C-alpha positions as CSV (number, residue, x, y, z in Angstrom):
1,X,22.4,3.3,-17.8
2,X,20.9,6.8,-17.4
3,X,19.1,7.2,-14.1
4,X,16.4,9.3,-15.9
5,X,15.3,6.1,-17.7
6,X,14.6,4.5,-14.3
7,X,12.7,7.6,-13.2
8,X,10.5,7.5,-16.3
9,X,10.0,3.7,-15.8
10,X,8.8,4.2,-12.2
11,X,6.6,7.1,-13.3
12,X,4.9,4.8,-15.9
13,X,4.4,2.1,-13.3
14,X,2.8,4.6,-10.9
15,X,0.7,6.5,-13.5
16,X,-0.3,3.5,-15.7
17,X,0.4,5.2,-19.0
18,X,3.1,7.0,-20.9
19,X,0.9,10.1,-21.2
20,X,0.3,10.5,-17.5
21,X,4.0,9.6,-16.8
22,X,5.1,12.3,-19.2
23,X,2.9,14.9,-17.5
24,X,4.4,14.0,-14.1
25,X,8.0,14.2,-15.4
26,X,7.3,17.3,-17.4
27,X,8.5,15.8,-20.7
28,X,6.8,14.7,-23.9
29,X,5.1,11.3,-24.3
30,X,7.6,10.4,-27.0
31,X,10.5,10.9,-24.6
32,X,8.9,8.5,-22.1
33,X,8.0,6.0,-24.8
34,X,11.5,6.1,-26.2
35,X,12.9,5.5,-22.7
36,X,10.7,2.4,-22.2
37,X,11.9,1.0,-25.5
38,X,15.5,1.6,-24.6
39,X,15.1,-0.1,-21.3
40,X,13.4,-3.1,-23.0
41,X,16.3,-3.3,-25.4
42,X,18.9,-3.1,-22.6
43,X,17.2,-5.8,-20.5
44,X,16.1,-7.9,-23.4
45,X,12.5,-8.3,-22.3
46,X,9.1,-6.8,-22.5
47,X,8.2,-4.5,-19.6
48,X,4.7,-3.4,-20.5
49,X,1.8,-4.8,-22.5
50,X,-0.6,-2.3,-23.9
51,X,-4.4,-2.8,-23.4
52,X,-7.5,-0.7,-23.5
53,X,-7.1,0.8,-20.0
54,X,-3.4,1.6,-20.4
55,X,-0.2,-0.3,-19.9
56,X,-0.1,-3.6,-18.0
57,X,3.3,-4.3,-16.3
58,X,4.9,-7.7,-17.0
59,X,6.4,-9.8,-14.2
60,X,9.8,-8.5,-15.4
61,X,8.6,-5.0,-14.8
62,X,7.6,-5.7,-11.2
63,X,11.0,-7.3,-10.6
64,X,12.8,-4.4,-12.1
65,X,10.8,-1.8,-10.1
66,X,12.2,-3.0,-6.7
67,X,15.8,-2.6,-8.0
68,X,15.0,0.7,-9.8
69,X,13.4,2.3,-6.7
70,X,16.3,1.1,-4.6
71,X,18.9,2.7,-7.0
72,X,16.9,6.0,-7.1
73,X,16.6,6.0,-3.3
74,X,20.3,5.4,-2.9
75,X,21.1,8.3,-5.3
76,X,18.7,10.6,-3.4
77,X,20.4,9.5,-0.2
78,X,23.8,10.5,-1.5
79,X,22.5,13.9,-2.5
80,X,21.0,14.4,0.9
81,X,24.2,13.5,2.7
82,X,26.3,15.8,0.5
83,X,23.8,18.8,0.3
84,X,23.4,20.9,3.4
85,X,20.1,20.2,5.2
86,X,18.7,23.7,4.6
87,X,19.0,23.2,0.8
88,X,17.0,19.9,0.7
89,X,13.7,20.5,-1.0
90,X,10.7,19.8,1.2
91,X,8.6,16.6,1.0
92,X,5.2,17.4,-0.3
93,X,2.2,15.9,1.6
94,X,-1.3,15.6,0.3
95,X,-4.2,14.9,2.7
96,X,-7.5,13.3,1.4
97,X,-10.4,15.7,1.6
98,X,-12.3,13.3,3.8
99,X,-9.6,13.6,6.5
100,X,-10.6,15.9,9.3
101,X,-8.3,18.9,9.6
102,X,-7.9,18.3,13.3
103,X,-6.6,14.8,12.6
104,X,-4.1,16.2,10.0
105,X,-2.9,18.6,12.6
106,X,-2.4,15.8,15.2
107,X,-0.5,13.7,12.6
108,X,1.9,16.6,11.8
109,X,2.5,17.4,15.4
110,X,3.6,13.8,16.0
111,X,5.5,13.4,12.7
112,X,7.6,16.6,12.6
113,X,9.5,16.1,15.8
114,X,10.3,12.5,14.7
115,X,12.1,13.5,11.6
116,X,14.0,16.8,11.1
117,X,16.2,16.1,8.1
118,X,13.8,17.5,5.6
119,X,10.8,19.9,5.7
120,X,7.2,18.9,5.1
121,X,5.0,21.0,2.8
122,X,1.3,20.4,2.6
123,X,0.0,20.7,-1.0
124,X,-3.3,20.4,-2.8
125,X,-2.1,18.5,-5.8
126,X,-2.2,14.8,-5.1
127,X,-0.3,13.8,-8.2
128,X,2.7,15.9,-7.3
129,X,2.8,14.8,-3.7
130,X,5.5,12.6,-2.2
131,X,3.3,11.4,0.6
132,X,-0.5,10.8,0.8
133,X,-2.3,10.8,4.1
134,X,-5.4,8.9,3.1
135,X,-7.6,5.8,3.6
136,X,-6.1,2.5,2.7
137,X,-8.8,1.9,0.1
138,X,-7.6,5.0,-1.8
139,X,-3.9,4.2,-1.6
140,X,-2.1,3.0,-4.7
141,X,-1.3,-0.8,-4.6
142,X,2.3,-0.4,-5.7
143,X,3.4,2.1,-3.0
144,X,4.2,1.4,0.7
145,X,1.2,2.1,3.0
146,X,1.7,2.5,6.8
147,X,-1.6,2.2,8.7
148,X,-1.8,4.8,11.5
149,X,-5.3,4.7,13.0
150,X,-8.7,3.2,12.4
151,X,-12.0,5.1,12.1
152,X,-15.6,3.8,12.4
153,X,-18.5,5.2,10.5
154,X,-21.3,6.5,12.7
155,X,-24.6,8.4,12.3
156,X,-24.0,12.0,13.3
157,X,-27.0,14.0,14.6
158,X,-27.6,17.6,15.9
159,X,-28.4,18.0,19.5
160,X,-32.0,17.4,20.3
161,X,-32.7,15.5,17.1
162,X,-35.6,13.0,17.5
163,X,-33.4,10.1,16.4
164,X,-30.9,10.9,19.2
165,X,-33.4,9.7,21.8
166,X,-33.6,6.2,20.4
167,X,-31.4,3.5,21.8
168,X,-31.2,1.3,18.7
169,X,-31.4,2.3,15.1
170,X,-30.9,0.9,11.6
171,X,-30.4,2.7,8.4
172,X,-34.1,2.6,7.5
173,X,-34.7,5.5,9.8
174,X,-32.9,7.7,7.2
175,X,-35.7,7.5,4.7
176,X,-37.0,11.0,3.9
177,X,-34.8,12.5,6.7
178,X,-32.9,15.7,5.9
179,X,-29.4,14.5,5.1
180,X,-26.0,16.3,4.7
181,X,-24.1,14.6,1.8
182,X,-20.3,14.3,2.2
183,X,-19.4,14.3,-1.5
184,X,-15.7,14.3,-0.7
185,X,-15.9,10.8,0.9
186,X,-14.4,7.9,-1.0
187,X,-17.4,5.7,0.0
188,X,-20.1,8.3,-0.6
189,X,-21.3,6.6,-3.9
190,X,-21.3,3.2,-2.2
191,X,-23.4,4.4,0.7
192,X,-26.0,6.0,-1.6
193,X,-26.1,2.8,-3.7
194,X,-26.6,0.7,-0.6
195,X,-29.4,2.9,0.7
196,X,-31.1,3.1,-2.7
197,X,-31.0,-0.7,-3.1
198,X,-32.9,-1.0,0.2
199,X,-35.4,1.7,-0.8
200,X,-34.0,4.2,1.7
201,X,-33.9,7.6,0.2
202,X,-32.7,10.4,2.5
203,X,-33.7,14.0,1.7
204,X,-30.4,15.5,0.7
205,X,-30.5,19.2,1.9
206,X,-26.7,20.0,1.6
207,X,-23.6,18.8,-0.1
208,X,-20.5,19.4,2.0
209,X,-17.0,19.6,0.4
210,X,-15.1,18.7,3.6
211,X,-15.4,17.1,7.0
212,X,-15.5,20.4,8.7
213,X,-18.4,21.7,6.5
214,X,-20.4,18.5,7.0
215,X,-20.1,18.5,10.8
216,X,-20.8,22.2,11.1
217,X,-24.0,21.8,8.9
218,X,-25.2,19.0,11.1
219,X,-24.4,21.0,14.3
220,X,-26.5,23.8,12.9
221,X,-29.5,21.5,12.5
222,X,-29.5,21.3,8.7
223,X,-29.6,17.6,8.7
224,X,-27.9,14.4,9.7
225,X,-24.9,12.6,8.1
226,X,-22.9,9.4,8.0
227,X,-19.3,10.1,8.8
228,X,-16.1,8.2,9.8
229,X,-15.0,9.4,13.3
230,X,-11.3,9.2,14.3
231,X,-10.5,7.9,17.8
232,X,-10.3,10.3,20.6
233,X,-12.5,13.1,22.1
234,X,-15.7,13.9,20.2
235,X,-17.5,17.2,19.7
236,X,-19.9,18.0,22.5
237,X,-22.3,19.8,20.2
238,X,-23.1,16.7,18.2
239,X,-24.7,13.3,18.9
240,X,-22.8,10.2,17.6
241,X,-25.0,7.1,17.2
242,X,-22.6,4.2,17.1
243,X,-25.0,1.3,17.6
244,X,-25.8,0.7,13.9
245,X,-24.6,-2.7,12.7
246,X,-24.3,-1.8,9.1
247,X,-22.0,1.1,9.9
248,X,-19.9,-0.8,12.4
249,X,-19.1,-3.5,9.9
250,X,-17.2,-0.9,7.7
251,X,-13.9,0.1,9.4
252,X,-11.8,2.7,7.7
253,X,-8.0,2.3,8.0
254,X,-6.1,5.6,7.7
255,X,-2.4,6.0,7.1
256,X,0.4,7.3,5.0
257,X,1.4,6.2,1.5
258,X,5.0,6.9,0.5
259,X,4.9,7.5,-3.2
260,X,8.5,8.5,-3.9
261,X,12.0,7.2,-3.0
262,X,12.7,10.4,-1.0
263,X,9.6,9.8,1.0
264,X,10.6,6.3,1.8
265,X,14.1,7.4,2.7
266,X,13.1,10.2,5.1
267,X,9.8,9.0,6.6
268,X,9.7,5.2,6.8
269,X,11.5,5.1,10.1
270,X,9.5,8.0,11.6
271,X,6.2,6.5,10.6
272,X,7.0,3.2,12.1
273,X,7.2,4.8,15.5
274,X,3.8,6.5,15.4
275,X,1.0,4.8,17.4
276,X,-2.7,5.6,17.6
277,X,-2.3,6.6,21.2
278,X,0.3,9.2,20.2
279,X,-2.1,10.7,17.7
280,X,-5.0,10.7,20.3
281,X,-2.8,12.5,22.8
282,X,-1.4,15.1,20.3
283,X,-2.9,18.5,21.0
């Protein structure tokens, strides 16, 4: 059996269609479709059922994926053992836009000393990345996810804001209040829907593309925002109002998703040693 067939098979599983899998593998759709047909003939079973939203893997496909990924990981391991370390291509890491840059830096400062066999390259293309540093709610269900720390959503206010002087708040205080929208957040649409259903309509005065933009705009006094705050020291030029029940009930689990056999081979052991306390202490 050609190993490339297994690579195309795993790509179809991850992407959900032969079109997307072909793009990832840089081949034509007909090549991927032919590979799936060949695998089905070799194993004597149906691996995918086509439906309106793409391809639905059969139970046989899910059983095959474990064996296929193991074979591909073993082949990658053999290449790594034979090839000099400096010739090994770097693992590509993508970080979710809603991840604070400082937290990404802490993660890398802890991870890099724990593994030295292959370099890490931070990339902007999520589809091409071997590793995702992201929220668990955004991680693909068929890839291993290692939780690393937990964040809590809080109301972030500029210093001296009238709401900062109140001991207890609920989300109704946001009605008509100048608000900085974090459009990069995976829960942004859900928050807006929740507020709208309750008749709470903040006055959106800015739309931030990243955590750094959002917090800087709040610190400048443009408005307030709702943001997930990682554990550890907080900015002294902002007020964080934690005592809001609706926000406290939505924890955000952050971690790493290993999307390729190479990522599993090189990073599984290192990730298992990382603790939230290590990340808090990283400077």
